[in-house]
Backbone as CSV, one residue per row, in Angstrom:
resi,resn,N_x,N_y,N_z,CA_x,CA_y,CA_z,C_x,C_y,C_z
1,UNK,70.286,70.377,-82.491,71.190,70.900,-83.477,71.029,70.324,-84.846
2,UNK,71.104,68.973,-84.779,70.997,68.207,-86.136,69.627,68.517,-86.727
3,UNK,68.519,68.549,-86.026,67.238,68.908,-86.474,67.176,70.132,-87.102
4,UNK,67.796,71.193,-86.567,67.857,72.494,-87.123,68.599,72.550,-88.540
5,UNK,69.651,71.768,-88.527,70.383,71.593,-89.818,69.508,70.924,-90.889
6,UNK,68.802,69.979,-90.566,67.974,69.239,-91.468,66.789,70.173,-92.060
7,UNK,66.315,70.933,-91.082,65.302,71.951,-91.524,65.808,72.994,-92.476
8,UNK,67.010,73.413,-92.109,67.779,74.422,-92.875,68.056,73.855,-94.296
9,UNK,68.429,72.626,-94.351,68.686,71.972,-95.630,67.479,71.821,-96.548
10,UNK,66.298,71.498,-95.811,65.146,71.300,-96.592,64.637,72.598,-97.134
11,UNK,64.827,73.792,-96.329,64.409,74.996,-96.820,65.299,75.483,-98.111
12,UNK,66.551,75.140,-97.959,67.329,75.455,-99.117,66.953,74.633,-100.331
13,UNK,66.566,73.317,-100.136,66.149,72.523,-101.234,64.859,73.070,-101.901
14,UNK,63.962,73.448,-100.978,62.729,74.026,-101.492,62.953,75.346,-102.258
15,UNK,63.763,76.181,-101.749,64.083,77.386,-102.504,64.678,77.104,-103.754
16,UNK,65.553,76.194,-103.853,66.217,75.853,-105.104,65.169,75.330,-106.077
17,UNK,64.345,74.541,-105.657,63.292,73.941,-106.495,62.412,75.099,-107.045
18,UNK,62.056,75.979,-106.195,61.204,77.186,-106.657,61.893,77.970,-107.673
19,UNK,63.159,78.294,-107.461,64.010,78.981,-108.497,64.035,78.248,-109.746
20,UNK,64.279,76.934,-109.605,64.323,76.106,-110.883,63.016,76.056,-111.572
21,UNK,61.900,76.050,-110.896,60.622,76.042,-111.435,60.409,77.387,-112.265
22,UNK,60.778,78.512,-111.565,60.470,79.862,-112.149,61.339,79.945,-113.461
23,UNK,62.512,79.461,-113.359,63.491,79.511,-114.510,62.978,78.655,-115.692
24,UNK,62.369,77.511,-115.382,61.793,76.597,-116.271,60.564,77.237,-116.919
25,UNK,59.802,77.981,-116.095,58.617,78.598,-116.682,58.884,79.739,-117.582
26,UNK,59.995,80.505,-117.263,60.363,81.609,-118.057,61.127,81.163,-119.328
27,UNK,61.765,79.941,-119.365,62.459,79.505,-120.486,61.617,78.726,-121.439
28,UNK,60.332,78.707,-121.207,59.464,78.040,-122.207,58.619,76.934,-121.544
29,UNK,58.832,76.729,-120.331,58.042,75.568,-119.638,56.494,75.716,-119.818
30,UNK,56.098,77.144,-119.763,54.652,77.215,-119.992,54.117,76.750,-121.326
31,UNK,54.950,76.907,-122.391,54.606,76.382,-123.702,54.455,74.851,-123.623
32,UNK,55.571,74.224,-123.019,55.505,72.799,-122.871,54.299,72.256,-122.123
33,UNK,53.903,72.921,-121.134,52.761,72.459,-120.374,51.419,72.569,-121.201
34,UNK,51.394,73.730,-121.932,50.225,73.953,-122.693,50.098,72.865,-123.832
35,UNK,51.305,72.636,-124.477,51.311,71.603,-125.437,50.965,70.240,-124.871
36,UNK,51.362,69.958,-123.710,51.079,68.512,-123.118,49.528,68.558,-122.865
37,UNK,48.968,69.679,-122.415,47.517,69.837,-122.161,46.700,69.584,-123.439
38,UNK,47.133,70.162,-124.517,46.516,70.030,-125.712,46.556,68.628,-126.312
39,UNK,47.733,68.044,-126.056,48.017,66.676,-126.563,46.992,65.660,-125.778
40,UNK,46.959,65.976,-124.345,46.018,65.060,-123.693,44.565,65.263,-123.931
41,UNK,44.131,66.535,-124.385,42.840,66.659,-124.714,42.454,65.963,-126.147
42,UNK,43.456,66.075,-126.987,43.304,65.460,-128.302,43.136,63.834,-128.075
43,UNK,43.983,63.396,-127.200,43.956,61.882,-126.962,42.558,61.454,-126.254
44,UNK,42.147,62.378,-125.347,40.805,62.069,-124.763,39.710,62.143,-125.809
45,UNK,39.769,63.152,-126.708,38.757,63.097,-127.767,38.670,61.901,-128.687
46,UNK,39.972,61.450,-128.974,40.047,60.230,-129.773,39.483,58.929,-128.954
47,UNK,39.719,58.990,-127.623,39.243,57.854,-126.869,37.706,58.001,-126.734
48,UNK,37.133,59.148,-126.692,35.662,59.369,-126.651,35.099,58.950,-127.949
49,UNK,35.724,59.304,-129.027,35.221,58.969,-130.397,35.157,57.240,-130.506
50,UNK,36.232,56.752,-130.008,36.141,55.223,-130.092,35.156,54.689,-129.243
51,UNK,34.847,55.308,-128.012,33.902,54.778,-127.152,32.502,54.853,-127.762
52,UNK,32.253,55.996,-128.466,30.975,56.329,-129.118,30.859,55.253,-130.186
53,UNK,31.940,55.033,-131.026,31.907,53.986,-132.123,31.601,52.578,-131.634
54,UNK,32.231,52.262,-130.553,31.939,50.968,-129.970,30.503,50.765,-129.493
55,UNK,30.041,51.885,-128.788,28.645,51.889,-128.388,27.683,51.713,-129.540
56,UNK,27.859,52.477,-130.569,27.051,52.510,-131.770,27.066,51.055,-132.425
57,UNK,28.292,50.545,-132.529,28.452,49.300,-133.114,27.729,48.175,-132.305
58,UNK,27.825,48.210,-130.933,27.207,47.239,-130.133,25.748,47.365,-130.100
59,UNK,25.313,48.626,-130.245,23.824,48.967,-130.232,23.224,48.409,-131.499
60,UNK,23.953,48.491,-132.548,23.521,48.016,-133.862,23.452,46.486,-133.868
61,UNK,24.382,45.827,-133.284,24.328,44.462,-133.188,23.198,43.911,-132.339
62,UNK,22.839,44.724,-131.255,21.611,44.274,-130.377,20.440,44.382,-131.312
63,UNK,20.437,45.627,-131.843,19.154,45.906,-132.770,18.997,44.754,-133.909
64,UNK,20.039,44.419,-134.373,19.970,43.326,-135.422,19.579,42.028,-134.840
65,UNK,19.979,41.771,-133.579,19.576,40.492,-133.053,18.128,40.579,-132.706
66,UNK,17.485,41.668,-132.354,16.115,41.881,-132.137,15.308,41.741,-133.362
67,UNK,15.886,42.194,-134.484,15.288,42.020,-135.735,15.081,40.532,-136.183
68,UNK,16.191,39.757,-135.844,16.147,38.328,-136.157,15.028,37.646,-135.268
69,UNK,14.954,38.012,-133.965,14.031,37.419,-133.124,12.644,37.855,-133.639
70,UNK,12.328,39.008,-134.153,11.117,39.464,-134.773,10.703,38.520,-135.865
71,UNK,11.675,38.298,-136.768,11.460,37.476,-137.927,11.059,35.944,-137.496
72,UNK,11.754,35.501,-136.538,11.395,34.131,-136.049,10.003,34.150,-135.387
73,UNK,9.548,35.237,-134.763,8.370,35.223,-134.218,7.242,35.230,-135.265
74,UNK,7.513,36.114,-136.346,6.608,36.233,-137.498,6.430,34.805,-138.169
75,UNK,7.547,34.096,-138.343,7.431,32.837,-138.983,6.766,31.853,-138.150
76,UNK,6.893,31.952,-136.812,6.350,31.083,-135.876,4.849,31.288,-135.871
77,UNK,4.395,32.640,-135.903,2.999,32.988,-135.938,2.355,32.312,-137.114
78,UNK,2.945,32.412,-138.268,2.395,31.764,-139.493,2.335,30.248,-139.290
79,UNK,3.270,29.683,-138.792,3.223,28.227,-138.707,2.163,27.746,-137.710
80,UNK,2.006,28.478,-136.656,0.826,28.200,-135.829,-0.515,28.371,-136.524
81,UNK,-0.552,29.302,-137.287,-1.906,29.497,-138.074,-2.166,28.313,-139.066
82,UNK,-1.059,27.999,-139.743,-1.243,26.773,-140.724,-1.572,25.443,-139.856
83,UNK,-0.988,25.310,-138.792,-1.128,24.010,-137.937,-2.607,24.119,-137.417
84,UNK,-3.085,25.286,-137.039,-4.356,25.330,-136.462,-5.574,25.085,-137.459
85,UNK,-5.140,25.383,-138.737,-6.055,25.139,-139.985,-6.174,23.610,-140.171
86,UNK,-5.127,22.950,-139.882,-5.145,21.470,-140.116,-6.056,20.725,-138.984
87,UNK,-6.330,21.387,-137.942,-7.209,20.803,-137.008,-6.784,19.457,-136.544
88,UNK,-5.648,19.214,-136.098,-5.093,17.961,-135.692,-5.549,17.699,-134.235
89,UNK,-6.120,16.518,-134.055,-6.575,16.099,-132.738,-5.508,16.273,-131.687
90,UNK,-5.901,16.859,-130.548,-4.946,16.812,-129.438,-4.019,18.042,-129.397
91,UNK,-4.102,18.970,-130.354,-3.350,20.208,-130.482,-3.886,21.501,-130.138
92,UNK,-5.264,21.439,-130.091,-6.000,22.763,-130.025,-5.571,23.658,-128.842
93,UNK,-5.663,23.080,-127.610,-5.232,23.855,-126.438,-3.835,24.198,-126.411
94,UNK,-3.010,23.278,-126.874,-1.547,23.757,-126.880,-1.146,24.754,-127.886
95,UNK,-1.887,24.756,-129.053,-1.585,25.810,-129.963,-2.219,27.189,-129.470
96,UNK,-3.376,27.148,-128.873,-3.905,28.275,-128.335,-3.088,29.005,-127.241
97,UNK,-2.516,28.211,-126.342,-1.588,28.766,-125.471,-0.317,29.174,-125.916
98,UNK,0.247,28.579,-126.972,1.363,29.045,-127.695,1.185,30.352,-128.389
99,UNK,0.085,30.546,-128.930,-0.305,31.847,-129.552,-0.309,32.903,-128.631
100,UNK,-0.897,32.688,-127.483,-1.038,33.680,-126.346,0.388,34.126,-125.852
101,UNK,1.104,33.053,-125.744,2.587,33.357,-125.132,3.385,34.088,-126.224
102,UNK,3.174,33.766,-127.510,3.859,34.409,-128.489,3.564,35.859,-128.628
103,UNK,2.226,36.193,-128.510,1.811,37.632,-128.469,2.499,38.302,-127.364
104,UNK,2.480,37.780,-126.253,3.038,38.438,-125.051,4.559,38.598,-125.147
105,UNK,5.307,37.584,-125.728,6.640,37.655,-125.947,6.971,38.691,-127.008
106,UNK,6.213,38.874,-127.970,6.446,39.931,-128.928,6.331,41.347,-128.322
107,UNK,5.422,41.468,-127.450,5.288,42.683,-126.716,6.614,42.998,-125.871
108,UNK,7.015,41.943,-125.227,8.278,42.025,-124.414,9.556,42.284,-125.310
109,UNK,9.653,41.712,-126.505,10.572,41.927,-127.341,10.647,43.501,-127.733
110,UNK,9.582,44.090,-128.048,9.536,45.464,-128.430,9.974,46.419,-127.247
111,UNK,9.497,46.043,-126.074,9.832,46.752,-124.857,11.362,46.772,-124.701
112,UNK,11.961,45.551,-124.834,13.308,45.350,-124.725,14.221,46.130,-125.711
113,UNK,13.656,46.189,-126.979,14.463,46.887,-128.001,14.294,48.354,-127.842
114,UNK,13.325,48.941,-127.339,13.181,50.386,-127.016,14.131,50.768,-125.784
115,UNK,14.390,49.938,-124.948,15.075,50.207,-123.691,16.648,50.043,-123.885
116,UNK,17.107,49.722,-125.134,18.557,49.552,-125.280,19.385,50.720,-124.896
117,UNK,18.928,51.867,-125.255,19.712,53.167,-124.918,19.569,53.699,-123.599
118,UNK,18.631,53.024,-122.844,18.369,53.389,-121.325,19.133,52.605,-120.296
119,UNK,19.996,51.773,-120.717,20.779,50.928,-119.790,22.173,50.685,-120.303
120,UNK,23.069,50.093,-119.612,24.370,49.735,-119.991,24.329,48.745,-121.139
121,UNK,25.347,48.573,-121.868,25.435,47.647,-122.943,25.360,46.300,-122.415
122,UNK,25.960,46.005,-121.305,25.917,44.758,-120.690,24.547,44.268,-120.280
123,UNK,23.830,45.182,-119.709,22.367,44.834,-119.317,21.514,44.646,-120.578
124,UNK,21.706,45.622,-121.626,20.907,45.492,-122.878,21.166,44.259,-123.559
125,UNK,22.401,43.794,-123.563,22.815,42.569,-124.250,22.204,41.361,-123.513
126,UNK,22.288,41.349,-122.241,21.738,40.311,-121.364,20.223,40.298,-121.612
127,UNK,19.520,41.254,-121.655,17.979,41.347,-121.830,17.674,40.717,-123.256
128,UNK,18.480,41.201,-124.230,18.270,40.617,-125.579,18.366,39.225,-125.811
129,UNK,19.501,38.665,-125.089,19.873,37.244,-125.167,18.797,36.413,-124.463
130,UNK,18.196,36.891,-123.416,17.173,36.099,-122.701,15.971,36.062,-123.552
131,UNK,15.613,37.120,-124.238,14.390,37.162,-125.083,14.628,36.236,-126.327
132,UNK,15.827,36.341,-126.861,16.120,35.450,-128.023,16.041,33.985,-127.644
133,UNK,16.423,33.697,-126.459,16.398,32.194,-125.958,15.003,31.750,-125.802
134,UNK,14.186,32.693,-125.417,12.697,32.365,-125.245,12.060,32.224,-126.567
135,UNK,12.487,33.014,-127.563,11.915,32.950,-128.902,12.222,31.672,-129.590
136,UNK,13.424,31.245,-129.440,13.952,29.976,-129.969,13.166,28.810,-129.331
137,UNK,12.905,28.840,-128.066,12.316,27.828,-127.412,10.746,27.635,-127.772
138,UNK,10.241,28.856,-128.007,8.817,28.859,-128.489,8.830,28.314,-129.974
139,UNK,9.734,28.668,-130.690,9.821,28.121,-132.134,10.014,26.600,-132.125
140,UNK,10.995,26.122,-131.238,11.087,24.737,-130.992,9.789,23.936,-130.538
141,UNK,9.232,24.619,-129.688,7.974,24.063,-129.207,6.865,23.924,-130.296
142,UNK,6.707,24.950,-131.182,5.843,24.835,-132.398,6.234,23.636,-133.349
143,UNK,7.569,23.504,-133.447,8.041,22.414,-134.218,7.693,21.123,-133.666
144,UNK,7.744,21.008,-132.413,7.461,19.784,-131.699,5.999,19.445,-131.900
145,UNK,5.154,20.446,-131.981,3.731,20.183,-132.116,3.491,19.631,-133.589
146,UNK,4.346,20.245,-134.533,4.238,19.698,-135.955,4.650,18.263,-135.880
147,UNK,5.651,17.919,-135.187,6.053,16.480,-135.039,4.964,15.543,-134.357
148,UNK,4.217,16.198,-133.411,3.235,15.543,-132.731,2.068,15.278,-133.720
149,UNK,1.746,16.152,-134.671,0.780,16.056,-135.673,1.153,14.944,-136.637
150,UNK,2.426,14.733,-136.970,2.846,13.700,-137.766,2.593,12.288,-137.031
151,UNK,2.910,12.322,-135.802,2.883,10.911,-135.059,1.348,10.703,-134.907
152,UNK,0.484,11.744,-134.687,-0.906,11.407,-134.628,-1.559,10.834,-135.907
153,UNK,-1.051,11.408,-137.018,-1.430,10.797,-138.291,-0.907,9.414,-138.511
154,UNK,0.216,9.138,-137.991,0.820,7.808,-138.048,0.005,6.775,-137.272
155,UNK,-0.595,7.264,-136.158,-1.496,6.369,-135.389,-2.565,5.981,-136.186
156,UNK,-3.137,7.022,-136.897,-4.360,6.731,-137.670,-4.160,5.765,-138.863
157,UNK,-2.933,5.980,-139.461,-2.553,5.078,-140.544,-2.318,3.720,-140.178
158,UNK,-1.698,3.547,-138.948,-1.448,2.290,-138.483,-2.746,1.539,-138.086
159,UNK,-3.647,2.341,-137.560,-4.972,1.834,-137.307,-5.628,1.128,-138.554
160,UNK,-5.411,1.819,-139.553,-5.960,1.454,-140.949,-5.131,0.417,-141.568
161,UNK,-3.986,-0.047,-140.968,-3.076,-1.002,-141.494,-2.309,-0.517,-142.793
162,UNK,-2.252,0.784,-142.820,-1.480,1.430,-143.929,-0.122,1.702,-143.245
163,UNK,0.751,0.795,-143.138,1.959,0.958,-142.427,3.071,1.779,-143.232
164,UNK,2.991,1.768,-144.558,3.850,2.534,-145.295,3.613,4.062,-145.045
165,UNK,2.462,4.574,-144.999,2.116,5.894,-144.722,2.567,6.208,-143.216
166,UNK,2.158,5.278,-142.433,2.550,5.425,-140.991,4.082,5.746,-140.871
167,UNK,4.743,4.974,-141.415,6.253,5.080,-141.498,6.749,6.323,-142.023
168,UNK,6.275,6.769,-143.012,6.591,8.135,-143.645,6.311,9.185,-142.699
169,UNK,5.103,9.193,-142.024,4.855,10.197,-141.035,5.872,10.243,-139.796
170,UNK,6.205,8.996,-139.361,7.253,8.941,-138.418,8.604,9.475,-138.818
171,UNK,8.968,9.191,-140.004,10.242,9.593,-140.481,10.172,11.153,-140.632
172,UNK,9.116,11.805,-141.054,9.028,13.173,-141.074,8.983,13.815,-139.766
173,UNK,8.446,13.120,-138.640,8.477,13.531,-137.400,9.971,13.524,-136.799
174,UNK,10.700,12.459,-137.259,12.090,12.425,-136.800,12.893,13.638,-137.433
175,UNK,12.592,13.951,-138.689,13.257,15.159,-139.352,12.987,16.377,-138.586
176,UNK,11.697,16.578,-138.073,11.354,17.644,-137.295,12.069,17.803,-136.039
177,UNK,12.196,16.574,-135.470,12.904,16.566,-134.080,14.378,17.017,-134.267
178,UNK,14.988,16.686,-135.438,16.370,17.163,-135.670,16.401,18.670,-135.758
179,UNK,15.283,19.119,-136.478,15.114,20.655,-136.552,15.087,21.240,-135.206
180,UNK,14.446,20.636,-134.309,14.269,21.195,-132.936,15.690,21.343,-132.248
181,UNK,16.361,20.342,-132.364,17.781,20.414,-131.894,18.613,21.688,-132.405
182,UNK,18.478,21.764,-133.763,19.158,22.874,-134.461,18.719,24.277,-134.042
183,UNK,17.364,24.330,-133.742,16.728,25.646,-133.261,17.306,25.896,-131.865
184,UNK,17.402,24.935,-131.044,17.839,25.205,-129.634,19.389,25.464,-129.581
185,UNK,20.101,25.001,-130.545,21.504,25.378,-130.598,22.268,24.943,-129.303
186,UNK,22.966,25.958,-128.816,23.727,25.658,-127.464,22.752,25.590,-126.247
187,UNK,21.572,25.737,-126.446,20.610,25.673,-125.239,20.305,24.234,-125.021
188,UNK,21.015,23.592,-123.966,21.054,22.043,-123.879,20.073,21.745,-122.695
189,UNK,19.171,22.628,-122.302,18.333,22.353,-121.126,17.445,21.220,-121.343
190,UNK,17.208,20.938,-122.709,16.035,19.944,-123.081,16.667,18.654,-123.745
191,UNK,17.984,18.538,-123.669,18.646,17.411,-124.362,18.023,16.049,-123.897
192,UNK,17.833,15.900,-122.611,17.486,14.667,-122.167,15.949,14.297,-122.697
193,UNK,15.233,15.332,-122.518,13.761,15.116,-122.987,13.725,14.834,-124.404
194,UNK,14.514,15.532,-125.218,14.550,15.292,-126.642,15.095,13.941,-127.063
195,UNK,15.999,13.392,-126.155,16.388,12.028,-126.332,15.259,11.009,-126.146
196,UNK,14.490,11.322,-125.073,13.368,10.426,-124.809,12.439,10.422,-126.055
197,UNK,12.099,11.500,-126.576,11.254,11.606,-127.807,11.936,10.743,-128.970
198,UNK,13.197,10.911,-129.047,13.883,10.284,-130.245,13.898,8.753,-130.113
199,UNK,14.157,8.358,-128.837,13.990,6.900,-128.650,12.589,6.311,-128.896
200,UNK,11.655,7.154,-128.351,10.210,6.554,-128.632,9.949,6.564,-130.088
201,UNK,10.410,7.547,-130.847,10.216,7.548,-132.296,10.870,6.392,-132.973
202,UNK,12.153,6.012,-132.484,12.889,5.008,-133.139,12.173,3.678,-132.935
203,UNK,11.664,3.419,-131.647,11.046,2.252,-131.381,9.696,2.168,-132.212
204,UNK,8.862,3.218,-132.187,7.717,3.227,-133.053,7.874,2.968,-134.477
205,UNK,8.974,3.435,-135.040,9.330,3.320,-136.487,9.777,1.826,-136.742
206,UNK,10.506,1.249,-135.757,10.843,-0.272,-135.889,9.510,-1.078,-135.840
207,UNK,8.628,-0.658,-134.966,7.374,-1.460,-134.781,6.592,-1.368,-136.146
208,UNK,6.564,-0.258,-136.755,5.812,-0.157,-137.908,6.402,-0.903,-139.093
209,UNK,7.704,-0.959,-139.128,8.337,-1.637,-140.245,8.194,-3.151,-140.239
210,UNK,8.042,-3.685,-138.937,7.777,-5.221,-138.811,6.385,-5.465,-138.491
211,UNK,5.479,-4.498,-138.621,4.025,-4.695,-138.368,3.820,-5.312,-136.984
212,UNK,4.511,-4.798,-135.951,4.255,-5.473,-134.668,2.969,-5.158,-134.081
213,UNK,2.638,-6.063,-133.205,1.252,-6.028,-132.587,1.099,-4.718,-131.771
214,UNK,2.256,-4.274,-131.163,2.114,-3.117,-130.268,2.496,-1.802,-131.054
215,UNK,2.304,-1.871,-132.314,2.646,-0.642,-133.103,1.944,0.584,-132.590
216,UNK,0.600,0.440,-132.449,-0.145,1.653,-132.031,0.328,2.158,-130.632
217,UNK,0.602,1.303,-129.835,1.031,1.630,-128.494,2.486,2.349,-128.453
218,UNK,3.241,1.935,-129.438,4.518,2.449,-129.482,4.381,3.929,-130.129
219,UNK,3.585,4.088,-131.015,3.398,5.522,-131.600,2.807,6.431,-130.528
220,UNK,1.803,5.878,-129.817,1.130,6.689,-128.820,2.198,7.178,-127.716
221,UNK,3.232,6.227,-127.526,4.261,6.693,-126.464,5.011,7.855,-127.162
222,UNK,5.204,7.960,-128.387,5.767,9.153,-128.987,5.017,10.393,-128.630
223,UNK,3.706,10.291,-128.680,2.782,11.355,-128.436,2.945,11.755,-126.983
224,UNK,3.065,10.803,-126.039,3.154,10.996,-124.591,4.513,11.843,-124.328
225,UNK,5.566,11.390,-124.817,6.856,11.829,-124.680,6.942,13.318,-125.261
226,UNK,6.339,13.578,-126.419,6.310,14.929,-127.020,5.471,15.853,-126.087
227,UNK,4.220,15.359,-125.707,3.397,16.170,-124.839,4.249,16.696,-123.571
228,UNK,4.988,15.716,-122.976,5.645,16.067,-121.915,6.649,17.264,-121.956
229,UNK,7.383,17.146,-123.219,8.319,18.257,-123.569,7.594,19.548,-123.881
230,UNK,6.503,19.450,-124.622,5.791,20.711,-125.018,5.215,21.343,-123.861
231,UNK,4.729,20.475,-122.907,4.164,21.077,-121.551,5.291,21.762,-120.709
232,UNK,6.335,21.106,-120.743,7.524,21.658,-120.007,7.965,23.047,-120.530
233,UNK,8.063,23.102,-121.891,8.359,24.393,-122.507,7.404,25.416,-122.304
234,UNK,6.128,24.978,-122.332,5.102,25.997,-122.100,5.122,26.572,-120.593
235,UNK,5.350,25.627,-119.621,5.459,25.974,-118.225,6.536,26.948,-117.929
236,UNK,7.806,26.609,-118.643,8.929,27.469,-118.312,8.764,28.852,-118.999
237,UNK,8.144,28.942,-120.120,7.899,30.229,-120.789,6.966,31.085,-119.807
238,UNK,5.996,30.365,-119.270,5.120,31.144,-118.390,5.911,31.640,-117.147
239,UNK,6.798,30.887,-116.487,7.674,31.415,-115.540,8.572,32.432,-115.903
240,UNK,9.112,32.448,-117.175,9.939,33.470,-117.588,9.193,34.836,-117.758
241,UNK,7.887,34.612,-118.288,7.125,35.784,-118.518,6.808,36.535,-117.078
242,UNK,6.508,35.545,-116.166,6.149,36.154,-114.893,7.298,36.798,-114.100
243,UNK,8.554,36.432,-114.409,9.761,36.922,-113.638,10.344,38.052,-114.387
244,UNK,9.866,38.583,-115.523,10.609,39.572,-116.271,10.530,40.969,-115.651
């Protein structure tokens, strides 16, 4: 009996709701619904416009970052050309491999730049940042080779007992090492190796200033530490190129 009464009450409630809905529709509810639909469509259009604006802005930022990497590669290409012309002993093979990797990286950069619209912004940004990091590391590597050239000249001057010129070369090498740190920025993967080169440079400079007997050995240690870092950067760029 109670179940029947509950069912009857539910039927009455549904009928009342139906009558109320009809009355609402006849009294202008249709216009309200249409107005709400139009408002929703307008809000969706605004949202889509903002999304397009955000996408365009983000794409422009990525394109600008690629342009900066292109400029870095162009400058680095010229610096390698100048260094090659100086024909410093011990740099030939290192410069040759750097030039080859620069060429390959430039091609990868262009491929990445063209693919920006073909992937999500998150993926596109990640690809660009990875390429930019490789470009900065290659630039730092070239600068290290310039520092190595300075240290090589310092060895020669020290051998000739011209300690003043040897000291100037080492000071210039130290300036270049500071430039390397600036180039790498927040990329701290090579901090320890850079510290090793810095310590070797400091000891070599001190030896030159006091005309120590082991001056040449101290400077040659700078070359050793620099070569270790240059070789590591070269190897890791090769790994990055192989895994792209």
